[in-house]
N, C-alpha and C positions, 0 to 999 in steps of 0.2 A: 696067408699071402698068396696072390695069384702066381701061377707057375710062370717061370721065366722062359724066354725063347731057348730052345735046346741048343747047347753049344756044340754038340757032336754030330747032329744030323739035321737035315732040312728036308723033311718029306714033301713030296709034291713038286720039287723043282728039278730042272734039268741038271746034269752033273756040273756043267760050266757055271750056271747061276748059283747052284748050291755051294760050290767052292768059293765064289765071290762073296756070298753072304756069310759064310763061316769066317772068312778072313776079316771082313768088315766088322762082324760081331765081336771078334776078339780085340780088334783095335778100338772099337767104340767103348768097350768095357774098361779100357785103360785110360780113358779121357776124362775122368772126373775132375771137375774144376776148370776145364778148358772148353767152355761152351761154344765159342765160335768155331774152334777146330772140330768139335763134336758134330755140329750141324754141317760143317763143310764136308766132313767125311761122309756123312749121310747123303748129301747131294751128289758128291763125286761118285759114290758107289751106285746110286740110282742112274746117273748119267752113263755109267758103263753097262747098264742093263737095258735102258730104253732112252729115246731122245728126251732131254730135259731142257726146255728153253727158259723156264721160270720155276723157281722153287722158293717156298717160304715156310717158316715155322712160326706159330702164334700160340699164345696162352691166354686163357680167360682170367680176368681180374674181377673186381667188385662190379656189381651191376652189369652193364653192357660194355665194359672196358675190355679191349683186346690189346695185349702187348705183343708186338711183332719184333723179336730180337734178331731175326735173320731173314733177309730177302736177297735173292740173286736172280738177275735177269740177263740172259745172254752171256756176256763176258764181264758184267759189272755187278758189284755189290751195291745194293740200294741202302740208304740210311735206315737203320732200325727206328722204331717209334711206337706210338700208341694211337688207337682210334676207337671210336664207339661203333658198335655194329647194331643193325636194325633187327626187328623181330622176324623178318621173313627171308633173310639172306642165308648164305651157306654157313656162316658161323653159328647162327641160331639153330639151323637145321642139324648141324653136326652135334651140337650140345644136346639137342633133344633126342636124336636117334642113335647116337654112338655107334655108327657103322660107316663104312667107306661110301663116298660119293663118287660116281663116275659120270663123265660128260654124257655118255650114251643114255643115262637114265632119263634125261629130259632135254637132250640136245643143248646142254649148257645154259638153260634158262636160269636155274638157281645160281650158278656161278656168276653170271653176268648181271645179276640183280644187285650185288654188293660192291664193295671196294675193289678196284682193279689193281692187281699186282702185275708187274712186268710192263711191257711197252704200252703206253696209253693209246697209241694209234692202232694197235692190233688186238684183236680178241683171240683168246686161246681157242683152238679147235679140238683139243682133247685134254682131259684133266683127270687126275686121280687125287682125291683128298681123303685122308685117313684121320680118325680120332686118336688123340693121345690119352690113354686111359691110365688112371692112377693104379699102379701095380701092387699097392700094398693091401688090397682087399679084392676078393672075387667080385666081379661086376662093379669095379671101382668107377667113380665119376669121371666124366670127360674133363680133363684139365687143359686141353688145347687141341690143336689140329695142325696138320702139315699137308702141303699140296705140291704136286709136280704138274707142270703144264707144258703143252706143246702147241706151237703155231701151225703144225701139220695135223690133219685129221687121222683118226683111227690108228694110233700108234701104241696104245696101251692095252695089252691083253690081260687075262686073268693072272698069269704068272707075274706080271709087273705089279699088279695090285697086291698079291700075296707077299711079294718081296718087299714092297713099301711097308706093309703092315708088320712084317717080320722085323725090319730095322726100326720101326716106330717103337716096338716093344723093347728092343735093345736100348734105345735112347732113353725112354721113360724109366727103365730100370736103373740106368746110370744116374739120372736126376733124382730118383727116390733114394738111392744110396748116398748122394750128396746131402740130402735133407736129414737122413739118419745120422750121418757124421756130425752135422751141426747140432742136432738134438743131443747126441751123446756128449759132445763137448760142453754144451750148455748145462746138462744135468750134472756134470762134474764141477763146473764152475759155480753152480748155484747151491751146492750142498751146504746146508747150515745158513743160507741166506734167506730170511723170511720175506724180504722185500727186494726182489731183483731189480736191477736197473733196466734200461731200455733193451728191447729184444736183441739177444746176442747174434742171431742170424743176420739182422740188418747191419749191425756193427761190423760183422765179418765181411759182408759184401762191400760196405763202404770202405773198409780198410783195404780190401783187395783192389778196389777201384782207385784209391789214392796211390797204392803201390804201382798200379799200371800207369797212372799219369806221371809218376816219378820216373819210370823207365822211358816214357815218351820225352820228358824234359831232358834227361841225360842223353838220349839219342839225338835230340835236336842240338844240344850243346856240342856234341862230337861232330855232327854234320856241319855246323856253322864254321868250324875251324878247318874244314877240309877245303882245299883250293886246287885248281888244276896244277899238275896233270893227274890229279887223283880223282878224276871224274867217275871212273868205274867204281872206286871205293865209295864215293859220295852216293852214287846210285844205289849201291847195296844198303848203305845206311838209311837212305830215304825209304827204300822198300821195307826195311825192318820197322821203321817208325810207322809207316802206313799200316802194317799188320797190327801193331800195338793200338793204333787209333781204332781200327775195326774191332779189336777185342774190347776196348773201352766202350765203344758204342753198344755192343751187344750186352755188356754188363749193365750199362746204364738203362737200357730198355727193359731189363728184367728186375731192376731194383724195386720198381713199383709193385711187383707181385709179392715180395716178401712182407712188406708191411700189411698187405691185405690178409695174408695167412696169419701173421702174428697178432693182428688186431683182435681177433676172437679171443685169444688167450688173455689179452689185456682186459677186455670187457668182462671176462669171467672172473678176473681178480678184483673187480670193483664191487663194493657193496651196493645194494639197491639204491641207497641214498646217493652214493658217489656216482652211480650211473646216471641218476636223474640230474644231478648237478652238472656232470660232464656234458650231457645233452644241451643244457641251458648255456653252458660256457661256449659250446660249439655254435649256438645260435647267436652269440655275440652279446649276451647279457652280462652286465657288470655285477659285482658281488652284492651291491645294494639292491638291484632289481631282483636278483635271485632270492635274496633274503625275503623281500616282499612277496614274491611269487609263492615261496614255500612256507612262509610264515615262521621263519626261524631267524636267529640273530645273525648279523653280518659277520661277527667273529666266528660263528660256527661254519658259515659258508667259507670263510677264508681258510679254516683248518681243513675242510674237505677238499678245497681246490689245491692246497699244498700237497695233500696225499695223492690226489688225482695226477698232478704233474709228475710226481715221483714215479708213479706206476707207468705213466706214459714215457718216462725217461726224457721229459721235456722241461724247459725252463720258462717258456712263455705259453700263455693261453692259446695263442694262435696255432701252436703246434698241435694242440688237442683238436681244435677246429679243423685243421688240415687233415688229420687222421679220420675224424668222424664225418666230415663233409668234404671229401676230396674234390668234388666237382661243384660245390655249392658256393 
């Protein structure tokens, strides 16, 4: 396992920034399961070190999918979402090179080639983007990237870059521990179960999302029944509901990543024949056509499809297609 960011010392930083990073690191490590607050803490800490007009966190999915669970511009949170990135922009460059990108490297050319974050009518004049590296192995793959941007030029020095990298390591360490927790719980639940149901990590995320929505519903119910002169109370209720909505948005933006991770495990559980039939199911072929294509009986195809659906944790063939052909 790659070494974690040192909790007790931060070499190479001024005393003031070192203290800021130590405090942020301790707080970040206690934020497992609270993604929006985790990313928000990261942004606020960086804004205390250098000007931050725009900040985003993104993760790589299957193919050229980029999930963006957190975007902040100026004083506003932007809706999280997903996008496809091209072969020549910053996202592709970061995944290939696994090192920080600075605006000064090419006067922002690479940054401005891709999708714009922040105010559409203004181009960033200084930027630092850092890779998010999987901390579970030395030289781990790039799983995502984060960026701070400023509409003023020449505001980010080397200390800012190193501080951003330091906190990136803290954040990915927390995310890795979340995955380990899920895996440990899954291994306990699956003891003695030869054919597990659909991936536990997906179910846990969905359950958490449903729980968040329930809190939103309860908050709305309470707010609806408040009338003047309780406007100050109503305001606090609405602010609380707004925060829950933001949390739900962040969770929803990241849900798509978990099936991508779990899909490989499902595919490995399929026999070669099941994998072959699953691909044909995803292509939209009926059992009769699959039987003709593979020169086997339709009853045999039906048996295989039943087993495939069980391994995918699905009831309908469309769910298999959605997992294997998410953009097809």
